[in-house]
N, C-alpha and C positions, 0 to 999 in steps of 0.2 A: 894669800890671806892667812893670818895667824890665829884668828879666833873663830871665824866661821869656816867650817870644814866641809869636805865633800859630802859626808853623810847628812849634815843639816841641810845643805843645798839640794841634795837629791830628794829629801823629804818634801821640800817645797816644790821642786820641779814635777814631782809625781802628782801634786795637787792641782797643777795648772793645766789649762786646755792645750790643744796641739800647738797653737801658736801663742806667743806671749812676748813680752819685752823685758828688758833688764829692770826697769823701774818697778814692774809688777813683782819680780823676784825680790827686789830690795824690800818692798813693803811687806811681803809675806815673811821673809827672814826676820825683819824687825819685829813682827807680831809674834812669831813662834820662838825666837831666840833673842830677846831684847838685850840681855847682858852681853852676849858674844858680839851682837851687832854694834852695841855702844863701844865696846873695846876695840872693835875693828875700825870704827869711825875715828876714835881717838888717835889711831895710828897716823891720821892725816891732819891732826890739829895744827900743824905748822904750815900747811899748804895755804896758798892765797885764797882758795875756795874749797874747803874740806869736803863738802857734799859732792861737788863736781869731780874732784880728784878721786874720792872714794868710788863714786859711780863708774868712772872710767876704768879704774883698776879692777873693780868687781866684775864688770862686763868682760874685760879681757881674761880675767881668771876663769870665769864661767866658760868662755869659749875654749880656753886651753884645757880645762879640767874635764869638760863633758864633750869633747870634740867627736866622740864616737856616738853619742846619744842625741845631740842637737846640732843644728846647723843654722847659719844666718838665714833669715827669711829672704833677704835680698841685700844688695849692696847699698841700698838707700836706708837711711835711719828712719825710725818712726818717732812721731812727736807725741809724747805723753807727759803727764805731770810727774815731776821729780819729787823727792822727799820734802822739799821746801814748798811744794804746791805750784811751782812755776813750770809751765810747759817747756820742754826742751827735747832736743833730738837724742835718741838713744837706740841701741841695737835691738832689733826684732829677731826672735828665734823660732824655729820649728823643730818639733821632736821628730827624730828619724824613724823610730819605731814606737808610735804612741801606745800600742797595746802591751809593750814590754816595760815593766817597772825599771826605773833608773836606780842604780845602786852605787 
């Protein structure tokens, strides 16, 4: 990610319940950091499906960046509404230490 950074995403993760999914993180980042989110999405403007490609990259980035603070809820994906309003599979997450703020 070039425009949405660890600090922004940590702010969002700290606002979420113990279990959550990538689509929920996306919606919250969009609400709190709309300019940075838009710039990030524009990085995928030449992809065949920019929202899908962004979402996949963002989920992978979250997992790599916060690997000590969160873990995959399971190997199965969860089905929730994406940014376009369509239900699709995405990664579910669980906080490792929900009482400790993520920085």
